[in-house]
C-alpha positions in Angstrom: -21.7 15.1 -4.6 -21.6 17.9 -7.1 -18.9 18.1 -9.8 -17.0 21.4 -9.2 -16.8 23.8 -12.1 -13.9 25.5 -12.9 -13.1 28.3 -15.2 -15.3 31.2 -16.0 -18.5 29.4 -14.4 -16.9 28.8 -11.2 -14.0 29.1 -9.0 -13.7 25.1 -8.4 -15.2 25.1 -4.7 -17.1 22.1 -3.9 -20.2 22.2 -1.7 -20.8 19.9 1.0 -23.3 17.4 1.2 -26.9 18.5 1.1 -29.5 17.9 3.6 -31.1 15.1 2.0 -27.8 13.3 1.5 -27.1 13.7 5.0 -30.7 12.3 5.9 -30.1 9.2 3.5 -26.5 8.9 4.9 -27.9 8.8 8.7 -30.9 6.6 7.7 -28.7 4.0 6.2 -26.2 3.9 9.0 -29.1 3.6 11.7 -30.8 0.7 9.8 -27.3 -1.0 9.7 -26.8 -0.7 13.5 -30.4 -1.6 14.2 -29.9 -4.9 11.8 -26.6 -5.7 13.6 -28.5 -5.6 16.9 -31.2 -7.7 15.9 -29.0 -10.2 14.0 -27.2 -10.4 17.2 -29.9 -10.9 19.2 -31.6 -13.7 17.0 -28.3 -15.6 17.0 -28.0 -15.5 20.8 -31.6 -16.9 21.1 -31.0 -19.4 18.2 -27.9 -20.8 20.2 -30.1 -21.0 23.2 -32.5 -23.2 21.9 -30.0 -25.3 19.7 -28.2 -26.1 23.2 -31.5 -26.4 25.1 -32.7 -29.0 22.6 -29.0 -30.6 23.0 -29.3 -30.8 26.6 -32.7 -32.3 26.6 -31.5 -35.1 24.0 -28.6 -36.0 26.3 -31.1 -36.4 29.4 -33.6 -38.6 27.2 -30.7 -41.1 26.1 -29.6 -41.9 29.5 
């Protein structure tokens, strides 16, 4: 964000975020949400593989 100028050079009004700041913010948020989805999917797949391996070990020991 830009620092507001006060006194003879400005009236202290702060401008909103620029287009590039919005694009950066939205890109980072999108990347984080995508990473969360991929992470949850990989965890679920991992848990299924671990449980499948545990069950097959129980079957082979009997």
